A tleap script that builds the chain and sets N, CA, C and O, in Angstrom:
source leaprc.protein.ff14SB
mol = sequence {
  NMET TRP GLU GLU SER ILE ILE LEU LEU PRO
  PRO ALA ILE LYS LEU VAL PHE LEU SER ALA
  THR ILE PRO ASN ALA SER GLU PHE ALA GLN
  TRP VAL ALA ASP LEU LYS ARG LEU PRO CYS
  HIE VAL VAL SER THR ASP PHE ARG PRO THR
  PRO LEU GLN HIE PHE LEU PHE PRO GLN GLY
  ALA LYS GLY LEU TYR LEU VAL ARG ARG PRO
  ALA PRO PRO PRO GLU GLN ARG CYS GLY ALA
  MET GLY SER VAL GLU CARG
}
set mol.1.N position { 0.818 -1.189 0.000 }
set mol.1.CA position { 0.000 0.000 0.000 }
set mol.1.C position { 0.865 1.258 0.000 }
set mol.1.O position { 0.582 2.191 -0.751 }
set mol.2.N position { 1.914 1.305 0.827 }
set mol.2.CA position { 2.746 2.510 0.853 }
set mol.2.C position { 3.482 2.699 -0.461 }
set mol.2.O position { 3.776 3.829 -0.853 }
set mol.3.N position { 3.783 1.592 -1.152 }
set mol.3.CA position { 4.447 1.715 -2.451 }
set mol.3.C position { 3.560 2.478 -3.431 }
set mol.3.O position { 4.039 3.342 -4.165 }
set mol.4.N position { 2.263 2.156 -3.441 }
set mol.4.CA position { 1.324 2.838 -4.334 }
set mol.4.C position { 1.250 4.322 -4.020 }
set mol.4.O position { 1.151 5.146 -4.929 }
set mol.5.N position { 1.297 4.667 -2.738 }
set mol.5.CA position { 1.264 6.084 -2.348 }
set mol.5.C position { 2.446 6.835 -2.932 }
set mol.5.O position { 2.294 7.952 -3.427 }
set mol.6.N position { 3.622 6.227 -2.877 }
set mol.6.CA position { 4.825 6.862 -3.426 }
set mol.6.C position { 4.730 6.932 -4.948 }
set mol.6.O position { 5.046 7.960 -5.547 }
set mol.7.N position { 4.298 5.849 -5.565 }
set mol.7.CA position { 4.201 5.793 -7.029 }
set mol.7.C position { 3.227 6.839 -7.561 }
set mol.7.O position { 3.504 7.468 -8.582 }
set mol.8.N position { 2.097 7.039 -6.893 }
set mol.8.CA position { 1.043 7.916 -7.401 }
set mol.8.C position { 1.196 9.387 -7.019 }
set mol.8.O position { 0.390 10.217 -7.439 }
set mol.9.N position { 2.210 9.719 -6.237 }
set mol.9.CA position { 2.400 11.125 -5.877 }
set mol.9.C position { 2.728 11.968 -7.101 }
set mol.9.O position { 3.469 11.515 -7.975 }
set mol.10.N position { 2.196 13.177 -7.184 }
set mol.10.CA position { 2.545 14.069 -8.295 }
set mol.10.C position { 4.039 14.409 -8.255 }
set mol.10.O position { 4.634 14.433 -7.178 }
set mol.11.N position { 4.642 14.670 -9.400 }
set mol.11.CA position { 6.073 14.967 -9.465 }
set mol.11.C position { 6.497 16.179 -8.629 }
set mol.11.O position { 7.649 16.252 -8.201 }
set mol.12.N position { 5.597 17.119 -8.393 }
set mol.12.CA position { 5.956 18.330 -7.634 }
set mol.12.C position { 6.152 18.058 -6.143 }
set mol.12.O position { 6.725 18.891 -5.440 }
set mol.13.N position { 5.694 16.924 -5.654 }
set mol.13.CA position { 5.823 16.586 -4.226 }
set mol.13.C position { 7.245 16.114 -3.947 }
set mol.13.O position { 7.741 15.189 -4.589 }
set mol.14.N position { 7.894 16.762 -2.983 }
set mol.14.CA position { 9.242 16.368 -2.557 }
set mol.14.C position { 9.118 15.358 -1.428 }
set mol.14.O position { 8.211 15.459 -0.602 }
set mol.15.N position { 10.012 14.395 -1.383 }
set mol.15.CA position { 9.931 13.313 -0.415 }
set mol.15.C position { 11.118 13.305 0.538 }
set mol.15.O position { 12.256 13.552 0.137 }
set mol.16.N position { 10.838 13.021 1.794 }
set mol.16.CA position { 11.863 12.786 2.814 }
set mol.16.C position { 11.421 11.549 3.577 }
set mol.16.O position { 10.297 11.495 4.076 }
set mol.17.N position { 12.294 10.557 3.672 }
set mol.17.CA position { 11.976 9.320 4.382 }
set mol.17.C position { 12.857 9.232 5.616 }
set mol.17.O position { 14.069 9.437 5.536 }
set mol.18.N position { 12.259 8.930 6.743 }
set mol.18.CA position { 12.993 8.771 7.986 }
set mol.18.C position { 12.708 7.383 8.543 }
set mol.18.O position { 11.551 6.976 8.650 }
set mol.19.N position { 13.759 6.662 8.894 }
set mol.19.CA position { 13.577 5.351 9.497 }
set mol.19.C position { 14.802 4.998 10.314 }
set mol.19.O position { 15.935 5.229 9.889 }
set mol.20.N position { 14.573 4.448 11.463 }
set mol.20.CA position { 15.684 4.005 12.295 }
set mol.20.C position { 15.981 2.534 12.081 }
set mol.20.O position { 16.943 2.011 12.644 }
set mol.21.N position { 15.183 1.866 11.287 }
set mol.21.CA position { 15.317 0.412 11.206 }
set mol.21.C position { 15.366 -0.163 9.797 }
set mol.21.O position { 15.348 -1.386 9.656 }
set mol.22.N position { 15.427 0.634 8.773 }
set mol.22.CA position { 15.384 0.089 7.418 }
set mol.22.C position { 16.712 -0.610 7.089 }
set mol.22.O position { 17.766 0.025 7.100 }
set mol.23.N position { 16.660 -1.909 6.799 }
set mol.23.CA position { 17.899 -2.649 6.544 }
set mol.23.C position { 18.438 -2.464 5.123 }
set mol.23.O position { 19.625 -2.685 4.885 }
set mol.24.N position { 17.598 -2.070 4.195 }
set mol.24.CA position { 18.008 -1.969 2.792 }
set mol.24.C position { 17.824 -0.537 2.275 }
set mol.24.O position { 17.183 -0.317 1.247 }
set mol.25.N position { 18.382 0.416 2.988 }
set mol.25.CA position { 18.183 1.829 2.646 }
set mol.25.C position { 18.683 2.153 1.242 }
set mol.25.O position { 18.018 2.885 0.509 }
set mol.26.N position { 19.832 1.627 0.858 }
set mol.26.CA position { 20.379 1.923 -0.480 }
set mol.26.C position { 19.484 1.368 -1.583 }
set mol.26.O position { 19.251 2.031 -2.594 }
set mol.27.N position { 18.993 0.165 -1.389 }
set mol.27.CA position { 18.093 -0.449 -2.374 }
set mol.27.C position { 16.786 0.347 -2.485 }
set mol.27.O position { 16.286 0.579 -3.586 }
set mol.28.N position { 16.245 0.758 -1.348 }
set mol.28.CA position { 15.018 1.562 -1.348 }
set mol.28.C position { 15.256 2.901 -2.045 }
set mol.28.O position { 14.430 3.342 -2.844 }
set mol.29.N position { 16.385 3.547 -1.743 }
set mol.29.CA position { 16.710 4.830 -2.371 }
set mol.29.C position { 16.849 4.677 -3.882 }
set mol.29.O position { 16.411 5.546 -4.636 }
set mol.30.N position { 17.454 3.583 -4.327 }
set mol.30.CA position { 17.595 3.351 -5.769 }
set mol.30.C position { 16.228 3.173 -6.424 }
set mol.30.O position { 15.998 3.667 -7.527 }
set mol.31.N position { 15.326 2.471 -5.751 }
set mol.31.CA position { 13.967 2.284 -6.279 }
set mol.31.C position { 13.265 3.636 -6.421 }
set mol.31.O position { 12.646 3.907 -7.450 }
set mol.32.N position { 13.359 4.484 -5.395 }
set mol.32.CA position { 12.736 5.811 -5.450 }
set mol.32.C position { 13.370 6.656 -6.559 }
set mol.32.O position { 12.665 7.332 -7.309 }
set mol.33.N position { 14.696 6.615 -6.659 }
set mol.33.CA position { 15.390 7.396 -7.693 }
set mol.33.C position { 14.969 6.955 -9.094 }
set mol.33.O position { 14.731 7.791 -9.965 }
set mol.34.N position { 14.877 5.639 -9.310 }
set mol.34.CA position { 14.449 5.127 -10.613 }
set mol.34.C position { 13.000 5.506 -10.896 }
set mol.34.O position { 12.660 5.888 -12.016 }
set mol.35.N position { 12.168 5.403 -9.902 }
set mol.35.CA position { 10.747 5.695 -10.056 }
set mol.35.C position { 10.502 7.170 -10.367 }
set mol.35.O position { 9.762 7.500 -11.294 }
set mol.36.N position { 11.119 8.046 -9.598 }
set mol.36.CA position { 10.890 9.484 -9.730 }
set mol.36.C position { 11.855 10.163 -10.695 }
set mol.36.O position { 11.692 11.340 -11.016 }
set mol.37.N position { 12.860 9.421 -11.157 }
set mol.37.CA position { 13.882 9.958 -12.076 }
set mol.37.C position { 14.564 11.194 -11.498 }
set mol.37.O position { 14.813 12.186 -12.183 }
set mol.38.N position { 14.857 11.081 -10.189 }
set mol.38.CA position { 15.559 12.131 -9.454 }
set mol.38.C position { 16.550 11.474 -8.510 }
set mol.38.O position { 16.372 10.317 -8.130 }
set mol.39.N position { 17.598 12.203 -8.127 }
set mol.39.CA position { 18.525 11.612 -7.155 }
set mol.39.C position { 17.847 11.412 -5.801 }
set mol.39.O position { 16.977 12.188 -5.404 }
set mol.40.N position { 18.253 10.379 -5.118 }
set mol.40.CA position { 17.750 10.091 -3.766 }
set mol.40.C position { 18.973 9.769 -2.918 }
set mol.40.O position { 19.672 8.793 -3.192 }
set mol.41.N position { 19.235 10.551 -1.918 }
set mol.41.CA position { 20.437 10.417 -1.098 }
set mol.41.C position { 20.116 9.699 0.212 }
set mol.41.O position { 19.080 9.946 0.830 }
set mol.42.N position { 21.015 8.809 0.625 }
set mol.42.CA position { 20.876 8.100 1.898 }
set mol.42.C position { 21.884 8.697 2.874 }
set mol.42.O position { 23.079 8.761 2.587 }
set mol.43.N position { 21.395 9.125 4.010 }
set mol.43.CA position { 22.239 9.610 5.103 }
set mol.43.C position { 21.996 8.666 6.266 }
set mol.43.O position { 20.862 8.523 6.724 }
set mol.44.N position { 23.050 8.022 6.747 }
set mol.44.CA position { 22.850 7.062 7.823 }
set mol.44.C position { 23.941 7.186 8.879 }
set mol.44.O position { 25.010 7.747 8.638 }
set mol.45.N position { 23.640 6.651 10.041 }
set mol.45.CA position { 24.584 6.635 11.148 }
set mol.45.C position { 24.244 5.473 12.065 }
set mol.45.O position { 23.092 5.046 12.140 }
set mol.46.N position { 25.243 4.967 12.755 }
set mol.46.CA position { 25.025 3.937 13.763 }
set mol.46.C position { 24.783 4.558 15.135 }
set mol.46.O position { 24.442 3.853 16.085 }
set mol.47.N position { 24.958 5.867 15.242 }
set mol.47.CA position { 24.780 6.560 16.510 }
set mol.47.C position { 23.301 6.565 16.895 }
set mol.47.O position { 22.450 6.940 16.089 }
set mol.48.N position { 23.002 6.157 18.107 }
set mol.48.CA position { 21.627 6.160 18.617 }
set mol.48.C position { 21.609 7.047 19.856 }
set mol.48.O position { 22.102 6.636 20.906 }
set mol.49.N position { 21.049 8.260 19.760 }
set mol.49.CA position { 21.073 9.182 20.893 }
set mol.49.C position { 20.250 8.687 22.083 }
set mol.49.O position { 20.518 9.065 23.224 }
set mol.50.N position { 19.265 7.856 21.822 }
set mol.50.CA position { 18.447 7.281 22.886 }
set mol.50.C position { 18.553 5.765 22.792 }
set mol.50.O position { 18.268 5.194 21.739 }
set mol.51.N position { 18.958 5.104 23.869 }
set mol.51.CA position { 19.096 3.643 23.811 }
set mol.51.C position { 17.767 2.969 23.475 }
set mol.51.O position { 16.703 3.386 23.935 }
set mol.52.N position { 17.857 1.927 22.669 }
set mol.52.CA position { 16.670 1.153 22.316 }
set mol.52.C position { 16.354 0.199 23.458 }
set mol.52.O position { 17.201 -0.600 23.857 }
set mol.53.N position { 15.149 0.282 23.979 }
set mol.53.CA position { 14.698 -0.599 25.049 }
set mol.53.C position { 13.338 -1.164 24.675 }
set mol.53.O position { 12.544 -0.498 24.009 }
set mol.54.N position { 13.073 -2.382 25.100 }
set mol.54.CA position { 11.807 -3.042 24.804 }
set mol.54.C position { 11.022 -3.217 26.101 }
set mol.54.O position { 11.558 -3.702 27.097 }
set mol.55.N position { 9.769 -2.826 26.083 }
set mol.55.CA position { 8.900 -2.933 27.247 }
set mol.55.C position { 7.634 -3.698 26.885 }
set mol.55.O position { 7.215 -3.724 25.728 }
set mol.56.N position { 7.037 -4.317 27.888 }
set mol.56.CA position { 5.724 -4.939 27.756 }
set mol.56.C position { 4.748 -4.235 28.687 }
set mol.56.O position { 5.118 -3.799 29.778 }
set mol.57.N position { 3.520 -4.130 28.255 }
set mol.57.CA position { 2.445 -3.619 29.103 }
set mol.57.C position { 1.326 -4.644 29.033 }
set mol.57.O position { 0.388 -4.494 28.249 }
set mol.58.N position { 1.425 -5.703 29.866 }
set mol.58.CA position { 0.419 -6.767 29.794 }
set mol.58.C position { -0.965 -6.264 30.184 }
set mol.58.O position { -1.104 -5.381 31.030 }
set mol.59.N position { -1.980 -6.837 29.558 }
set mol.59.CA position { -3.354 -6.470 29.876 }
set mol.59.C position { -3.603 -6.733 31.362 }
set mol.59.O position { -3.273 -7.804 31.871 }
set mol.60.N position { -4.172 -5.776 32.038 }
set mol.60.CA position { -4.466 -5.897 33.448 }
set mol.60.C position { -3.293 -5.563 34.358 }
set mol.60.O position { -3.443 -5.568 35.580 }
set mol.61.N position { -2.144 -5.277 33.792 }
set mol.61.CA position { -0.957 -4.951 34.596 }
set mol.61.C position { -1.049 -3.526 35.104 }
set mol.61.O position { -1.868 -2.730 34.645 }
set mol.62.N position { -0.196 -3.228 36.054 }
set mol.62.CA position { -0.181 -1.880 36.626 }
set mol.62.C position { 1.109 -1.149 36.280 }
set mol.62.O position { 1.568 -0.297 37.041 }
set mol.63.N position { 1.677 -1.471 35.167 }
set mol.63.CA position { 2.886 -0.774 34.782 }
set mol.63.C position { 3.598 -1.447 33.618 }
set mol.63.O position { 3.133 -2.447 33.071 }
set mol.64.N position { 4.738 -0.873 33.258 }
set mol.64.CA position { 5.578 -1.390 32.180 }
set mol.64.C position { 6.601 -2.356 32.735 }
set mol.64.O position { 7.034 -2.221 33.880 }
set mol.65.N position { 6.989 -3.331 31.929 }
set mol.65.CA position { 8.016 -4.290 32.297 }
set mol.65.C position { 9.115 -4.260 31.247 }
set mol.65.O position { 8.866 -4.521 30.069 }
set mol.66.N position { 10.329 -3.941 31.676 }
set mol.66.CA position { 11.472 -3.926 30.769 }
set mol.66.C position { 11.832 -5.360 30.413 }
set mol.66.O position { 12.083 -6.171 31.304 }
set mol.67.N position { 11.861 -5.686 29.125 }
set mol.67.CA position { 12.162 -7.050 28.703 }
set mol.67.C position { 13.500 -7.166 27.992 }
set mol.67.O position { 13.993 -8.277 27.796 }
set mol.68.N position { 14.094 -6.056 27.606 }
set mol.68.CA position { 15.396 -6.112 26.940 }
set mol.68.C position { 16.125 -4.807 27.184 }
set mol.68.O position { 15.606 -3.728 26.899 }
set mol.69.N position { 17.330 -4.917 27.714 }
set mol.69.CA position { 18.149 -3.741 27.960 }
set mol.69.C position { 19.069 -3.506 26.757 }
set mol.69.O position { 19.413 -4.456 26.054 }
set mol.70.N position { 19.470 -2.260 26.513 }
set mol.70.CA position { 20.420 -2.003 25.428 }
set mol.70.C position { 21.776 -2.610 25.769 }
set mol.70.O position { 22.137 -2.729 26.940 }
set mol.71.N position { 22.517 -2.989 24.745 }
set mol.71.CA position { 23.864 -3.532 24.936 }
set mol.71.C position { 24.788 -2.429 25.423 }
set mol.71.O position { 24.672 -1.289 24.975 }
set mol.72.N position { 25.703 -2.745 26.329 }
set mol.72.CA position { 26.658 -1.724 26.770 }
set mol.72.C position { 27.634 -1.391 25.651 }
set mol.72.O position { 27.833 -2.203 24.747 }
set mol.73.N position { 28.246 -0.210 25.696 }
set mol.73.CA position { 29.237 0.119 24.673 }
set mol.73.C position { 30.398 -0.870 24.721 }
set mol.73.O position { 30.650 -1.457 25.773 }
set mol.74.N position { 31.113 -1.071 23.608 }
set mol.74.CA position { 32.183 -2.077 23.542 }
set mol.74.C position { 33.212 -1.951 24.663 }
set mol.74.O position { 33.692 -2.963 25.172 }
set mol.75.N position { 33.553 -0.737 25.050 }
set mol.75.CA position { 34.584 -0.566 26.072 }
set mol.75.C position { 34.122 -1.017 27.455 }
set mol.75.O position { 34.948 -1.198 28.350 }
set mol.76.N position { 32.810 -1.201 27.643 }
set mol.76.CA position { 32.279 -1.632 28.935 }
set mol.76.C position { 31.888 -3.108 28.957 }
set mol.76.O position { 31.413 -3.609 29.976 }
set mol.77.N position { 32.084 -3.798 27.849 }
set mol.77.CA position { 31.721 -5.223 27.794 }
set mol.77.C position { 32.813 -6.070 28.415 }
set mol.77.O position { 33.995 -5.734 28.335 }
set mol.78.N position { 32.416 -7.164 29.030 }
set mol.78.CA position { 33.421 -8.062 29.599 }
set mol.78.C position { 34.090 -8.847 28.488 }
set mol.78.O position { 33.568 -8.924 27.376 }
set mol.79.N position { 35.239 -9.427 28.780 }
set mol.79.CA position { 36.009 -10.165 27.764 }
set mol.79.C position { 35.230 -11.302 27.147 }
set mol.79.O position { 35.328 -11.526 25.941 }
set mol.80.N position { 34.451 -12.035 27.945 }
set mol.80.CA position { 33.705 -13.168 27.408 }
set mol.80.C position { 32.680 -12.707 26.373 }
set mol.80.O position { 32.553 -13.321 25.314 }
set mol.81.N position { 31.956 -11.641 26.670 }
set mol.81.CA position { 30.955 -11.135 25.741 }
set mol.81.C position { 31.619 -10.660 24.466 }
set mol.81.O position { 31.114 -10.904 23.370 }
set mol.82.N position { 32.758 -9.975 24.602 }
set mol.82.CA position { 33.466 -9.486 23.420 }
set mol.82.C position { 33.897 -10.612 22.506 }
set mol.82.O position { 33.848 -10.468 21.285 }
set mol.83.N position { 34.318 -11.731 23.074 }
set mol.83.CA position { 34.770 -12.839 22.237 }
set mol.83.C position { 33.593 -13.539 21.559 }
set mol.83.O position { 33.747 -14.082 20.465 }
set mol.84.N position { 32.424 -13.533 22.193 }
set mol.84.CA position { 31.246 -14.140 21.588 }
set mol.84.C position { 30.789 -13.336 20.389 }
set mol.84.O position { 30.352 -13.917 19.395 }
set mol.85.N position { 30.873 -12.036 20.450 }
set mol.85.CA position { 30.361 -11.169 19.384 }
set mol.85.C position { 31.284 -11.087 18.181 }
set mol.85.O position { 30.848 -10.657 17.113 }
set mol.86.N position { 32.505 -11.471 18.311 }
set mol.86.CA position { 33.434 -11.332 17.180 }
set mol.86.C position { 33.235 -12.352 16.116 }
set mol.86.O position { 33.950 -12.346 15.114 }
savepdb mol mol.pdb
quit
């Protein structure tokens, strides 16, 4: 459905796409560039100003439950964890 929205937009509409999770940004940008016959630039970074955390709010619960903590920066990881990730 979102593809049709992009395809059917009038040429005068300028597009900006924001996503923190798109795994194929270059491929998507190439598709947009080919479709609109205009350049499409990808700007990306691995920097996350706010740590990603996952919470649950079960039905009937009285609060949030943290289910996944962000990974510590590499310099704070223990040796065992560092060797597993390599």
